[in-house]
N, C-alpha and C positions, 0 to 999 in steps of 0.2 A: 094222292097223295099223304106223307107221312106230316105231323107234325114235330117237332122236337120238345122234348122233356125238358121244361124247367125246373131247377131245385125251388123248394118253396120259397115264395117271395123273390124269384128270377123275372118277374114278368114286371113288376115294378122297376126292377134294376135293368133290364134290359130296353123299358122305356124311358128311363131315367137317363141311360147312356146315349140313348138315339134324340134325347133334346140335347145333350151335353154337346155332342159333335155336330148338331144343327149350329147350335149357338156360336159355337168355335169357326164354323164355316162361315157365318154370317159376320162375326166381327174380325176374322183373321182369313179375309180371301187367299186363295191358292196364288203364288208366286206365277206371271205367266211364264209360257212355256219360254220365250225368248224374252231378255231383259231389257232388250230394244223397243218394245212395241211401238208403230209410228206414232205419233199424234194424229189425230183424227181416226183412228184404227175403231170400228164399231159405231161409226156414225148413225143416227137416230135419223130416220126420213122424217121430212116436212111434213107438218100439216097440211090437210089438203088442200090445194089452193094457195100455200102460200110459197115465197120465193126461196129456194135455200142460199143460204148465205155462210159465213167464215163463223157465223152465231152456233147454227146447227150442224154443221160439219165442215172440218179444215181439210187441209192437203198433208200429204204421208209424206213421210220422207224415208227413201227406201235408197242405201249405201249412199247415203248425202246425196240425193237428186228428189227435188220435189214432185209429185205426182199430183195434179190439182183434182180436187172432187167432183164426182160427177154432178154434173148440172151446171158447173160454175161456168160465169162469162166468158163468150169468146178472148176477149182484153186479159181476164184473167189467165187465161190458159197460156196465151200469147207472152204474157209477160213471164208465165214460169217458165216456158219453155226458151225462152231469152236469156233468164238468170241461169237456168240449167248447161248451158252453152259455154257459161263462162265462169262457172263456180269451180273450176279446179286452176284458177291461171292465179297466177303470185299479185302481190300485194306491189302495185308500182305507184308512187307519189306521180300525179297528174296522169295516169293510164286512164286513156277512154276522152280524154277530151279534147287532142289534135282532132281526130279520129273515134269511129264509133266503134274501131277494131282495131285491140292492141296486143300486145304479148302479155301486160298485166294491166289493173286496173285497180284506182283506190276508192275508197268509200262511195263519192257521187258519182265517179265513172261508170263504177258498176250499177248502182242503181238507176243512173241515166240509161244507161244501154239496156238494162229491162224493160224499161217504159217506154224504151224507143223500139221494142222489139214489139209493142202493141200499138204502134203509131201515139202513143199519148204523150212524146216528147221530142220535139222536132229539132232541138240544138241543145250541145252538151250543155252542163251548169255546174257550177260549184256548191257545196252544202249552203252556204248561205243564202245563195238564190233562192235555192228549194224551201226554203223558209217562206217563202212567199208564191209559191207556186199551187197551180190547181186551185182547190176550194177549201176554205177552213175546216179544219175538226177530222177524227176519224172517220176513214168511209168504210162501206158496207163489207168490203172484198180486198182494199189495198188501202193501206194507210203508208205514209214517209214521213218519218220523223227527222227534223232537221234544225241545225243552229248552226253557227259561223264557223265550228271547228270538224261538225261530223257529221254524218247522216245515215239512216238506213232504213229498212221498210218489213211491213209486213204483210205477206199477201197471203189471202186463205188459212191464216194461222199461226203460219210459219216467219222467221225474220231472217231477212237476207241482209248480210252485214260483212263487214269486213274485219272486226272486232273478237275476240274470243277466239281465235285460232286453236285446233290441236296442237300439240307438239308436233314440228315440222312442216307444220299450214303455214298458210297465209293467201291473204287475199279474200276476194268474196266468197260464202259458204249460208248455205242454208244451218238454223239453228231452231231449236224447241224452245231454249228457255228464252226468257224474256230480259227485257234492259227497260230498267223505271225510265220511264217518257216523260218524268217533269221539266228535264233539263233540254227537251224539244219541242218544237212546233209541231204540232199533228196536221198533214195535209193530205188531200186524196182527189183523185183523179173525177170531174165531174159523172155524176152519176154512178158510181162503182164503187 
């Protein structure tokens, strides 16, 4: 194996260049190959014996569809599956209240449909009623944020909401961006 000959002081220059490149890589990491890396990608495994929750690994979002994290409780997977069924439906005021099955859904109809899909809600409710549904406070996997005018939910780290649609869309969709929950009451299903 031949070694390259460096000019006088070259070893020091090579060492400095290596250190500069390493520091730059740490301070300015390379952009991901795709600009749309799903939330929850690269989840770290839970500590031995610990239960996986949305705190240590959230659902991923692939082409607008939520994919539950491995090890999520069955009810969480069912809520996500039900929400995915209607995620492309349009916003229709009152949609999802006469019947679980509707051409379109409003905020409470969409949240209700998803919760009903896991057997967590037996009757349709409007947003004001969901302020008192379930147990108080955020859940480990599912949190419903409700007030008299609007309701949305966060499931395994993703927000399911009828607000903030992309141009040309309306109705229930999954979002990575958070909404300030201070104007809402946080509720969750028992044990979830």
